[in-house]
N, C-alpha and C positions, 0 to 999 in steps of 0.2 A: 554299041553303045557304051560297051565295059571298056574299050579300048581308048574312049574319046575322054572319059572320066580319070582312067588312069593317067594319060596325055597330061590333062589340066591339073591334077594332082602334081604329077612329076614336075611341072611348071612352077607352079607355087613354092614346091618344095626349093628349088634351083633359087628362084628371086629371094627367098628367106635367106638361103645360104651366101649368095652373093652380096646381098645387102648387109649382112651380119659381118661377113668378111671386109667390106669395105667399110663401115662404122669402123670396125677396130683398128684397122690399119689408119684410116685418118686420126684417130684416137693416140696411138702411137706416135704419129708424127708430128702433132701438135705438142703431146710431152714433151719428146726429144728437141723441136725447135723453139719451143718457148724459154724465155731469157729471163729466168728467174732471180732476181736478187734479194740477198738479206738486207733490208735496213731496218736498222734501231731495233733488231730483235726479232721483226717480222718479218714476211716475205712479201712481196710486192712485185709488179712487173715495171720494169722501168725500160719505155722502148728507145731505139735509136732515133738520134734525129740526123737529118741531110740539110745543110745549107751550103750557098753560093757566096762564095767570099770574093769577088770579082771573077775572076776567070778559073779559080779552082773551087771544086767541090768537094765540101769536107763533112766526113760522117762521123760523128762521136756514139760510142754504144757505151754505156756502165756497163763494168764488167763485175765489180765488186765494190758497193756503198755501204759499210758496215760501220755504226758507231765502236769507236774507239780500235779503228783499225785500219789499216793504209786504204786511199781511195785508187781505183783503177778504172781507167778510160779507154778503150781501143778507140782510136782516131786513124781515119784514113782520108788520104789527101789525093786526089787526081786532078791533071792539068795536062794539056798539051802549049801551052803558050809560056809558063815561067818558071825558073827555077823554084822549086820549095827548099831553099838551102837557108831555114831559119832555126834560132835555138829555141826549141819548142820549152823549155824549161823556163825561157824569159818571157814567151810571148802568151804563156797561159796563166790563169788566174781560178781557181774556185773559191766561191764565196757560197757560205750558207745562209740559211735564213735569219740566223742571230747578227749578221754579220761580221761574223769571223772570214778571213782571207788565207788561203792556202796556198803556197808556191808549190810545183812539182818538185819532188824529189831524184825522179828520173824520167827519161824518153829512152825508150826500148828501140826506137826506130830509128832510120837513117837519117841524114840532114842534107841530102841532095837528090835531086832528079825530078821526075814528072808525076811519079808514081810513089806514095810513101806510106806505110802502114807502122803503128808502132803503138805501146802503151804509154799513158801518162800516167805516172804514179805519185798519189800526194799522202803528205805527212795522215796521221791517224786522225781520223774526224771527232769531234764533240759529241755527247750522249743526245738523243731525242731530238734528232733535226727532222725538220718537215719539208726542207726542201734545199736544192742545190743548181748554183748558176755556175758553168762554166764559161770562162770568156777567153776568148782567142784573138790578141791584135795583131795588126799588123801582116796578116797574109793576104797578100796582091794589095797592102794600103789599105785594107778594110778591118772592122772590127765586128764581131758576132758573139752571140751570146746562144746558150745552149740550156736549157732550164728545165728541170724536172722535179716535179712533187713527191715528196716520200710518201 
């Protein structure tokens, strides 16, 4: 009887240890993969968005969206059908909830191929914004908007 009780207690302790380690690991993974972006002096999470523009899959991920600082968005484009030879500083426009428009000051990615990644960098944003819309025009003859509430 004593050995059965010892075995049950040992199983309970092992379960608690495994559960505790698992929960801690999930918490660490969540903390490292969470995309936190400072917006208007407060921190909020702005999630990446993926949309199809014809035969091109476009993913846009806000990297830095802070009032008074340059806005940066990571853009990933993938296709097997068309060339991605666009001037991204001309086809992208960022608009805030007050109607202000911003053209990119820089594109850090390539300008041809079937798989491109880079960052669109915009002029510093005005204060206390509540929303941003990134518009891409002309990719595979399509126009698409990516909208975030701050």
